[in-house]
GUVEXMI-287139 format. One record per atom (N, C-alpha, C, CB): residue in one letter; x, y, z. Coordinates in steps of 0.05 Angstrom, whole numbers, plus 32768, in hexadecimal, padded with zeros to 4 digits. Atoms other than C-alpha are relative to their C-alpha. Glycine has a CB too. Layout:
BEGIN
AXYZ/...
This chain:
BEGIN
M7FEC80137FFE/M85BB87CC8626/M7FFA7FE67FF6/M80077FFD8019/A8008801A8008/A85B5878E85FF/A800D7FEA8011/A80077FFD7FE2/L7FF880177FF0/L85B6874C8622/L800A7FED7FEF/L7FEA7FF58011/E7FF68018800F/E85E18716860A/E7FFA7FE5800D/E801D80027FFD/A8009801C7FF4/A85CA86CE8615/A801A7FF28004/A7FED7FEE7FEC/S7FE7800D7FF8/S85FF86A9863A/S7FFB7FE17FFB/S800780068020/A8002801A8007/A860C86628622/A80027FEE801A/A80147FFB7FEC/L7FFF80117FEB/L85FC862E8655/L80147FEB7FFD/L7FE77FF38004/P7FED80148003/P863485FB8662/P7FF17FE57FFB/P80127FFF8018/L800B801A8007/L862585B78646/L80097FED8016/L80097FF67FE3/R7FFB80137FE9/R861F8583867C/R80097FE67FF0/R7FE47FFA8013/E7FF880168008/E86458544866E/E7FEE7FE98006/E80177FFE8009/T801380157FFC/T861885078665/T800D7FE88010/T7FF47FF77FE6/I7FF480137FEF/I862484D6869C/I7FEE7FE57FFB/I8000800B801F/F800D80188007/F8611848D868C/F80037FED801B/F800D7FF27FE3/I8003800F7FEA/I85FB845E86C6/I7FF57FE57FFA/I7FEF800E8013/C800A801A8003/C85E7841686CF/C7FE47FFE800E/C80137FED800A/P801A80017FF3/P859D840A86DC/P7FFD7FEF8016/P7FEC7FF97FEE/M7FFD80117FE9/M85AF83D3870E/M801280098015/M80097FE77FF7/H7FED7FF77FEE/H85E883F5872E/H8005801F7FF9/H801A7FED7FFF/P7FFF7FE38005/P85DC8443872D/P801B800E800A/P7FE9800E800E/E7FE87FF57FF7/E861D844E8754/E80167FFE7FEA/E80087FF28018/I7FEC80008016/I8643843D8712/I7FFA80197FEF/I7FFE7FE67FEE/E80027FE78013/E864F847C86EA/E801680007FEE/E8000801C800F/E7FEC80008014/E8672848086A9/E7FFC801A7FEF/E80007FE67FEF/S80057FE88010/S867E84BC867B/S7FFB7FF77FE2/S801980158002/A8005800A801E/A86728491863B/A7FF07FE68002/A801F7FFA7FEF/P800F80198001/P864584578627/P80117FE88005/P7FF37FFD7FE6/G7FF280187FFD/G865B8410863A/G7FEE7FED8011/G801B8005800D/D800B80147FF0/D864D83D88667/D80058003801D/D80097FE77FF8/C7FFD80007FE3/C864483D286B3/C80177FED8007/C7FE57FF8800F/P7FE780107FF9/P868583B786D0/P7FF57FEC8016/P801C8013800D/I800780127FEA/I865D83928706/I7FEA7FEB7FF4/I7FF480108019/C801580158007/C861F837086E2/C80037FFF7FE1/C7FE180098009/G7FFE8002801C/G8631837E8699/G7FEB800C7FEF/G80037FE57FF9/M80177FF2800F/M85F083A48686/M800B80197FF2/M7FE880088014/A7FF77FE6800E/A85F783DD8654/A7FF8801A800F/A7FF380017FE5/L80037FE77FF1/L85FD84218675/L7FEE80107FEE/L801D800E8007/E80147FEE800D/E85C684548666/E8004801A800B/E7FE47FF88005/P7FFB7FE67FF6/P85C684A0866D/P7FF180038018/P7FF980147FED/S800E7FFB7FE6/S85B484B886B2/S7FEA80177FFD/S801580078015/V80147FED8005/V858A84F08694/V7FF27FF87FE6/V800B801D7FFF/I8012800C8015/I855184E18665/I800680157FE6/I7FDD7FFF8009/Q7FFA7FEC8017/Q856584FE861E/Q7FE580037FF1/Q80177FF47FEC/V801B7FF9800D/V852B852385FD/V7FFF7FF77FE6/V7FF9801E8000/N7FFF800A801B/N8541851485B6/N80157FEA7FFF/N800680177FEC/A7FED80158000/A856084D185C0/A7FFF7FF17FE4/A7FF97FEC8018/A7FFC80108019/A857A84AB8583/A7FFB7FE48005/A801D80047FF4/P8004801B7FFC/P856B84628578/P80187FF4800D/P7FF87FF27FE8/D7FEA800A7FEE/D8592843885AA/D800F7FEC7FED/D7FF57FF0801D/P7FEE80128012/P85CD84198582/P80027FE5800A/P801B800A7FFD/E7FFD801A7FF6/E85D383E085B1/E7FE57FEF7FFA/E80088002801F/L8017800F8005/L858C83CB85A8/L80007FF77FE1/L7FE680118007/I80008009801B/I859483CC855B/I80167FEB7FFB/I800480187FEE/S7FEB80138002/S85D583A48560/S7FF57FE6800B/S801A8008800D/M800A801B7FF5/M85B6836F858F/M7FE97FF67FF4/M7FFB8001801D/N8016800C8010/N8578836A8565/N80097FF37FE8/N7FED80137FF8/R7FF480098017/R85A1835D852A/R800D7FE58005/R801280137FF6/R7FF480197FF6/R85C783278550/R7FEE7FEC8004/R800E80038016/F801580117FF9/F858983078568/F7FF27FF37FE6/F7FED800F8012/W800F800B8018/W856783008524/W80127FEE7FF0/W7FF680177FED/L7FED8011800F/L85A582E784FE/L80077FE7800F/L801980107FFB/G7FF8801A7FEF/G85B782B98538/G7FEA7FED8000/G80078007801E/G801680118000/G8572829F853A/G7FFB7FF07FE6/G7FE8800F8006/A8001800D801A/A8572829184F0/A80137FE97FFB/A800580147FED/L7FE980138004/L85B1826884F4/L7FFB7FE98017/L801F800F8004/A800280157FEA/A859E82468538/A7FE87FEC7FFA/A7FFC800F801C/L801880148008/L855A8227851D/L800B7FE87FF2/L7FEA800E7FEC/P7FF8801A800D/P857B81FA84E9/P80167FF1800E/P800980067FE4/L7FEC800F7FEB/L85B581ED851C/L7FF47FED8011/L800F80138013/L800E80117FEA/L858481D4854F/L7FF27FE97FF2/L7FEB80128011/F800C8016800E/F856081AB8519/F80117FE97FFA/F7FF580097FE7/I7FED80138007/I859E81898502/I80097FF08019/I8018800E7FF3/A7FF9800D7FE6/A85B3817B854A/A7FEC7FED800C/A800580148014/M801780107FF8/M856F815C855A/M7FF77FEA7FED/M7FEB80118006/S800B80138015/S85688135851A/S80017FE48006/S800D80047FE8/D8000801C7FF9/D857A80F58537/D7FE87FF6800F/D80167FFA800F/M801780077FF3/M853B80F7855F/M7FE67FFE7FEC/M7FFB80158015/I801380068013/I851280F7851F/I7FFD7FE67FF7/I8003800F7FEC/P8002801C8008/P84F780B5850C/P800A7FFC7FE2/P7FE17FF78003/G7FF58004801A/G851E809984D4/G801C800F7FF9/G7FEB80087FEC/E7FE77FF18004/E855880CB84DB/E800480097FE5/E80177FF18009/P80017FFC801C/P854A80EA8497/P801C800F7FFA/P7FE580107FF7/L7FE77FF18008/L858B8119849B/L80177FEA7FFB/L800980168018/Q7FEA80128002/Q85B880DA84A1/Q80007FF47FE2/Q7FFD7FEA8018/H8002800C801B/H85A080C5845B/H800C80157FEB/H7FE07FF77FF8/I7FF87FEA8011/I85B88107843E/I801E80038001/I7FF3801A8009/A7FE47FFF7FFD/A85FD810D845B/A80087FF2801A/A8008801D8000/S7FF4800C7FE8/S862C80EE848F/S7FFB80128018/S801D7FFC7FFB/V80017FF17FE9/V8628810084D7/V801880148002/V7FFF7FED8018/R7FEA7FF07FFC/R866D811F84D4/R7FFD80197FEE/R801B7FF17FFB/L80077FE98011/L8657814D8499/L7FED8012800F/L7FF37FF87FE5/W80127FEF7FF2/W861B816384C1/W800C800D8019/W7FE87FF08009/T7FF47FF37FE7/T8649817184FE/T800E80197FF5/T80167FEC8010/W7FF57FE8800C/W8671819F84D1/W7FEE80177FF8/W800D7FF77FE9/I80157FEC8006/I863381C284BA/I7FF78010801A/I7FE77FF17FF1/Q80077FF37FE7/Q862081CD8502/Q801780148007/Q7FFC7FEB8016/F7FEA7FEC7FFA/F866481EE850B/F7FFD80197FF2/F801C7FF57FF9/A80047FE88012/A8658821C84CF/A7FE78010800C/A7FFA7FF67FE0/L80197FF07FF8/L8613823184EB/L8005800C801C/L7FE57FEC8001/A7FFC7FF67FE3/A862982398535/A801780158001/A80077FE68015/T7FE77FED7FFE/T866B82618526/T7FF6801C7FFF/T80157FFB7FE9/P80067FE58001/P864A82A38512/P7FEC80078018/P7FF480067FE4/V80137FFB7FE8/V8614829C854A/V801080058018/V7FEC7FE88006/V7FF17FFD7FE5/V864782928581/V801580167FFF/V800F7FE58008/L7FEA7FED8001/L868182BE8568/L7FF5801B7FFC/L80137FFA7FEB/W80097FE68006/W865982F7854A/W7FEA80078013/W7FF780027FE2/G801A7FFB7FF0/G861582F2856C/G80068002801F/G7FEB7FE77FFB/G7FF980017FE2/G863582E385B3/G801680118006/G80067FE48009/W7FE97FF17FF8/W866E831285AD/W7FFB80158018/W800A800F7FE9/P80027FEC7FEA/P8652834885DB/P7FFF7FF0801B/P7FE780137FFD/F800180107FE7/F864483118610/F801C7FF58008/F7FEB7FE97FFD/F7FE5800A7FFB/F868C82F5860B/F801180198009/F800C7FF17FE6/A7FF17FE67FF8/A86A7833F8611/A7FF78007801E/A7FF9801A7FEA/R80097FFB7FE5/R867D834A864F/R80097FEE8014/R7FE580018002/G7FF680157FEF/G868F8309866C/G801C80028006/G7FFA7FE67FF5/W7FE37FFE7FFD/W86D883158661/W800780188014/W800E80047FE3/R7FFC7FE97FEE/R86D4835A8682/R7FF97FFB801C/R7FF180177FF6/S8009800B7FE6/S86AF833A86BD/S80177FF2800F/S7FE97FED7FFC/V7FEA800F7FF5/V86EB830D86C7/V801680128008/V800A7FEC7FEC/L7FEA7FED7FFC/L871F834386C2/L7FFA8011801A/L800380137FE7/S80067FEE7FEB/S86F8837086F4/S7FFA7FEF801A/S7FE880117FF8/G800780117FE7/G86E883358724/G7FE480008008/G801080098017/N801B7FFE7FFA/N869E83428720/N7FF07FEC7FEC/N7FF7801E7FFC/L800E80158013/L868183008705/L7FE480047FFE/L80037FE3800A/N801E7FFC8003/N863A830686EA/N7FF87FEB7FED/N7FF8801D7FF6/M800C80118012/M860B82E786BA/M80107FFB7FE8/M7FE7800B7FF9/F7FF280048018/F863582F38680/F80187FEF8002/F800780197FF5/T7FEA80147FFC/T866F82CE869E/T7FF67FE57FF9/T800B8000801C/L8008801D8007/L8645828F869E/L7FF97FFC7FE7/L7FEB7FF68010/I800A8002801E/I8629829B8659/I801A7FFC7FF1/I7FF0801B7FF5/A7FE78003800F/A867082A5863E/A800E7FE48005/A801380168008/L7FF480177FF9/L868B826C8661/L7FF27FE67FF6/L80038000801D/G800F8018800B/G865382398651/G80007FFD7FE2/G7FE280018009/T80018001801F/T864C824A8607/T801A7FFE7FF6/T7FF480187FF3/G7FE58003800B/G8697825285FD/G800A7FE38006/G80148015800E/V7FF9801B7FFF/V86A7820E861B/V7FF27FEC7FEE/V7FFE7FF9801B/A800D80118010/A867181EA85F6/A800680047FE3/A7FE580018005/Y7FF87FFC801C/Y8688820C85B3/Y801B7FF67FFC/Y7FFE801C7FF9/V7FE380098005/V86D381FF85BC/V80007FE28003/V8016800E8014/Y7FFE801C7FFF/Y86C681B785D3/Y7FF67FF37FE6/Y7FF27FF68018/S800D800B801B/S869781AA8595/S801580027FEB/S7FE580127FF6/I7FEE7FFC8017/I86CD81C68567/I80187FEA8002/I800B801F8000/V7FEC80147FFD/V870281968585/V7FF57FE67FFA/V800B8000801A/A800C80198007/A86D0815C8580/A7FFB7FFC7FE3/A7FE87FFC800D/T80048001801E/T86C3816C8538/T80197FFD7FF1/T7FF280177FF5/A7FE780008010/A870B81788522/A80107FE98006/A801080188006/V7FEE80167FFA/V873081428548/V7FF17FED8014/V801C800A800C/P800E800F7FEC/P86FD81108564/P800E7FE8800A/P7FE77FF67FF5/H7FF080187FF9/H873080D88567/H800E8003801B/H80147FFB7FE9/I7FF37FFF7FE7/I874E80F785A7/I7FF37FFB8016/I800A80168003/F801280037FEA/F871280EA85D1/F80007FE28006/F7FE4800C7FFA/P8001801E7FF8/P870E80A885F8/P7FE57FF67FF9/P80077FFA8020/A8019800E8009/A86D8807685E8/A7FE980098013/A80047FDF8002/A80157FF67FEE/A86B0808E8625/A7FF2801A7FF5/A800C8005801C/F800D7FE9800A/F86A380CF8602/F7FEE7FFD7FE5/F801480137FFB/R800B8004801C/R868880AF85C0/R7FE17FF38005/R80147FEB7FED/S801C800B7FFF/S863F809C85B2/S80017FE57FF6/S7FEB80117FEE/A8001801D8007/A8626805885A0/A800B7FFA7FE4/A7FE27FF78002/V7FF58000801B/V863A80648556/V801C80087FFD/V7FF080107FEF/G7FE47FF78002/G867F807D8567/G8006801C7FFD/G800C7FF27FEB/D7FFD7FE48007/D867480C6855D/D8003800E801B/D7FE8800B7FF0/V7FFD7FEF7FE9/V868880FC8591/V7FEB80147FFF/V801A800C8002/P80167FEA8003/P864B812785A3/P800C801A8000/P7FEB7FFF8016/V7FF67FE48002/V865281708596/V7FE68010800C/V800980097FDF/Y80167FED7FF3/Y862981AB85B6/Y7FFF801B7FF4/Y80068004801D/F80017FE6800E/F862B81E18580/F7FE3800A8005/F80067FFD7FE0/E801B7FF57FFE/E85DF81E68586/E7FFB800D801C/E7FEC7FEA7FFB/A80037FF57FE3/A85E281F185D2/A800C801A8001/A800E7FEE8016/A7FF57FE97FFE/A8613822985C9/A7FF180167FF1/A801B7FFE7FF8/G80107FEE8011/G85EC82498590/G7FE58008800B/G7FFC7FF47FE6/V801B7FFA7FF6/V85A7824485AF/V800580118019/V7FEE7FE68005/I7FFE7FEF7FE6/I85C1826285F2/I8004801B7FF9/I80177FF88013/I7FFA7FE58008/I85DE829D85CE/I7FE9800E7FF7/I801380017FEC/V80187FF2800C/V859D82AB85A8/V7FEC80058014/V7FF47FF07FE9/L80147FF97FEA/L857282A585E7/L800C80188011/L7FF97FE58013/V7FF87FE87FEF/V859F82D6860C/V8000801A7FF1/V801D7FFC800C/A80057FE8800E/A859D830485D2/A7FE6800A7FFF/A80097FFF7FE6/L801C7FF97FFF/L8553830185D3/L7FF7800E801A/L7FF07FE77FFD/G80027FF27FE7/G85538312861E/G800B801E7FFE/G800F7FF08015/Q7FF57FE68002/Q8580834E8610/Q7FF080127FEF/Q801B7FFF7FF6/V80127FF18011/V8552836685D8/V7FE88008800F/V7FF77FF27FE7/M80167FF97FF1/M851883628605/M800380158016/M7FF67FEA800B/E7FF77FEC7FEA/E853B8387863D/E8005801D7FF5/E801B7FF5800C/L7FF97FE5800A/L855583BE8610/L7FE6800C7FF4/L80187FFD7FE9/K80197FF78008/K850F83C585F1/K7FF0800C8017/K7FF17FE97FF3/A80117FF77FE7/A84ED83CC8637/A800E801B800A/A80007FE8801A/R7FF37FE67FF5/R85218401864B/R7FFD80177FEB/R80207FFB8006/A80057FEB8012/A85168426860A/A7FE4800C8001/A80067FF57FE5/R801D7FF77FFC/R84CB84278613/R7FFE80128019/R7FEC7FE68004/T80027FEF7FE9/T84D584438659/T800B801A7FFC/T800C7FF38016/G7FF67FE7800C/G85018478863C/G7FEC80137FF1/G80167FF97FEE/E80147FF28014/E84CC848A8609/E7FEC800B8012/E7FF27FED7FE8/A80167FF67FF0/A84958490863E/A800A80188011/A7FF57FE98014/L7FF97FE87FEE/L84BF84BF8669/L800480197FEB/L801D7FF98012/R7FFB7FE88013/R84D184EA862A/R7FE480087FF9/R80137FF97FE6/A801B7FF68006/A848684EC861A/A7FF780128015/A7FED7FEA7FFD/L80077FEC7FEA/L84798509865F/L8012801A7FFE/L80057FF2801D/L7FF27FE78001/L84B0853C8654/L7FF680127FE9/L801D7FFB7FFE/D800C7FEE8017/D848F85528612/D7FE8800D800B/D7FF97FEE7FE6/L80187FF17FF6/L84528563863A/L800780198010/L7FEF7FEE8010/A7FF87FE77FF3/A84778598865F/A800280197FEC/A801C7FFC800C/P7FFF7FEB8013/P846F85DE863F/P801D800A7FFD/P7FED80188009/A7FE57FF78006/A84AD85F9861D/A8006801B800B/A800580007FE3/V80007FE37FF7/V849D86428633/V7FEE80058017/V7FF980137FEA/A80137FF97FEB/A8480865A8673/A8001801D8003/A80067FF1801C/R80037FE37FFF/R846486A1867C/R7FF78006801C/R7FEC800B7FE9/I80097FF97FE7/I845C86C086C0/I7FEC80197FFE/I801880048011/V80147FEC8003/V841E86ED86C3/V7FFE800E801C/V7FE47FF37FF7/R80017FF07FE8/R8426872286FA/R7FE580128002/R801A80118001/A801A7FF07FFD/A83E587438713/A800980208003/A7FED7FF5801C/
């Protein structure tokens, strides 16, 4: 009598939060409590590259490339002689800061704003709530100060009559948070690789020798 191999039922992959293992979801996403990315509860033997790590790494490098000149322009008034002021007006440099900061904040920081917004909706305020609030307020205020500076009272103006902007603060914070996320995701990926290496040491077939 031929034996037919019965197909084993496939187990649904459960995703949990590394910090809050009581959170279980049937699909990838973010923890509703702390905002961290969920990970599979069972180590995947043939795991594909982490798409979140790839995305966050891209956001960090592009954001960093734009944040460096943004920070340089913002701090240029501390350079002896203020060389940038001889090239263009302060107002033009402010608009350049806006152009550099916008992709960093809106594209590079989009995951943080999304997590921050979800934390507000769920009532579980966390780190991403503060990041979204701080960078968002700095960015929006700077846009208003750049577009309509005349609405601000004299107390808000500098010695030369300009309204200070904080584009560089919003951009640099986003880049630093992205760097932290990249480091965290890489650490978790290395842990998974180490566990998979241990699983690879287990024999695929075991034979029982009976005396």
